[in-house]
C-alpha positions in Angstrom: 98.5 77.2 74.8 94.8 77.8 74.9 94.1 74.1 75.3 96.4 73.8 78.3 94.7 76.8 80.0 91.3 75.4 79.3 92.2 71.9 80.5 93.6 73.3 83.8 91.0 76.0 84.2 93.5 78.8 84.5 93.7 82.2 83.0 97.5 82.4 82.5 100.0 79.6 81.6 101.8 80.0 84.9 102.4 77.0 87.1 103.8 77.6 90.6 106.2 74.6 91.2 105.8 72.8 94.5 109.2 73.4 96.1 109.5 71.8 99.6 110.7 74.3 102.1 110.2 77.3 99.8 106.6 77.2 98.7 104.1 78.5 101.3 100.3 78.3 101.3 100.2 82.0 100.8 102.4 81.8 97.7 100.1 79.1 96.3 97.0 81.2 97.0 98.7 84.2 95.4 99.5 82.3 92.2 96.0 80.8 92.1 94.2 84.0 92.8 96.2 85.7 90.0 94.9 83.1 87.4 97.7 80.6 87.5 98.0 77.1 88.9 99.4 77.0 92.4 100.5 73.7 93.9 101.7 72.7 97.4 104.6 70.2 97.9 103.6 67.1 99.9 106.9 65.3 100.1 107.3 65.9 103.8 103.6 66.3 104.7 103.8 63.9 107.6 106.8 65.6 109.2 105.2 69.1 108.8 101.9 67.8 110.2 103.6 66.5 113.3 105.5 69.7 113.9 102.4 71.8 113.7 
């Protein structure tokens, strides 16, 4: 487990799964700021970019 944490540069072995439509940038930031690995979904990036 320590090797995974060192490799990813995280404090805790928690990975926030990128779930399209559920995961928000705020959620990713909260996981990352707490020492885990936050990740954003990019499956519909173009559609989201056009809408915003």
